[in-house]
C-alpha angles and dihedrals in degrees: 000000000000091000090055090050091048091050091050091049092048091049092050092050091048092051090048091051090050091052092049091049091048092052090047090052091051090052092048095046097051135066120253090243091057092049092049091049093051091044093053090045092052094047091048091050091049091049090050090052092050091047090051091053090049091046089233122173088217092066090099091066100062089037089056089050089050093052092047095049092043090053092047092046092049090055098042105025106019100162097052092040091051091051091049093048094049090049090049093051091049093049091044091053091052092046093049091048090049092049091050090052093047091047097053091045093050092047091053095053098088094056091043089056092045092053094049118135134194120236119182089343093308119115112223114195115233095002094131090060089067105033101047129057103210123110113180122146094179115038122063128285090045110212134180107196117175094194097094092048094045088051091051093047091051092048094050093043095050093049092045091050091049088055101040102038102057095033093045097047092044092050091047091050090050093049093045102041111015113026119090115248092254092055092045093051090051101040103042096058088047091053091048090051088058088062089062095059108109115251091234088065091055090046093049092051090048091049097047100036114019100036097051090045091051092048091054097041098046098031094240127173107238127340134292128075130183088225097062095035087056091048092051093046090046090054089049091053093044097085091052092050093046095048098046095040092048091053090050094049092047091053093064107110114257090224091068092053094044091050091053093049090048089059089062101261122142125246091256093050090049091051094048099039103034114016100042096044092046091051095037095115092054093043092049089049089053092052092046090050087054090049089050090052090051093048094047099041110125117163100048091049092044093051097044104037126080095240095229112138099219139098124268119243113259099024094232093051103127093177092079126055126195117165144324130205093257095045089048090057094043094047098047111028094088094059102026124108138160116008092354090061089047088052089056089053088051088055088052090052090053091051092048094050091047093053090045092056091047090053092049089048092053091051090050092050090050091050092050091048093050090050092048093050092048098257129126117333 
């Protein structure tokens, strides 16, 4: 254990020395005027960022200095200025993402405190949001349970994944391994165009065509079913799955496929035993992107679902649809205030944490696959 710790410490010190040496080389290789220009540009950008956070009317002054020095540096010292600007955009992206995360977590704190519950004498913040099923922002006692919306999100996501994953991977396999080049060049751009159709269009078609048909066929009261919302969201995610999975399958070296065929296997055996396992990380990333689209879909779910924050009876009844986390936010944020607004931020936190775990899971799958195929450990 100590040897592992020592190795980690040595690696950290080595990386730090390399960074210091790299900074020293940059200082030695550039003129003092260029370094001063980049320094002033960086300080002005930092001052602009601080002024923006403080909502200061003077923010325009340092930002103007930043633009002026960046323009001067681009004309006189383009290489160093370009490096500084790319570094600044990267750091700004991380800072903005971090501030968004901090903001939604802070805004959700009041409702988490309000929905605290005591178990064995220990107060657990936000526990009532996940152990009760009542959402009512008007009548006493006011409650903000996330259980009905989590249930709806899970139902829609599972159905959408069941639609998008097999169809998307199968279509990608066909385009990559079976379809003639002419068909591939015609079909793939068409599939990618489908990804550009606004989600409200899918939702409107589902509301005007699928929902009335389902109400008549299954004798339902009102419109909106998790089944058809999931189908619509799955079709929305399908172009993403097809496009990303096809790119992953096409990136498998031709030598691996040819070697398999030379051993006497059929085309289908080569696809299932060589191509798919070799591209598994990319294919799984495609499916997870589709799952992320299903979890975060707002407009289609908002248009097609009833908008009633309660559980279906029985729980696995897919022929009724109440509410999801995203549709809850879209339907209520215009009129919400106080604790109800904080509850919407809490729903956003749940969505964020869910997508975060999906991303971590995809990275873990990719690591396991690389290790299995003899790649990096």
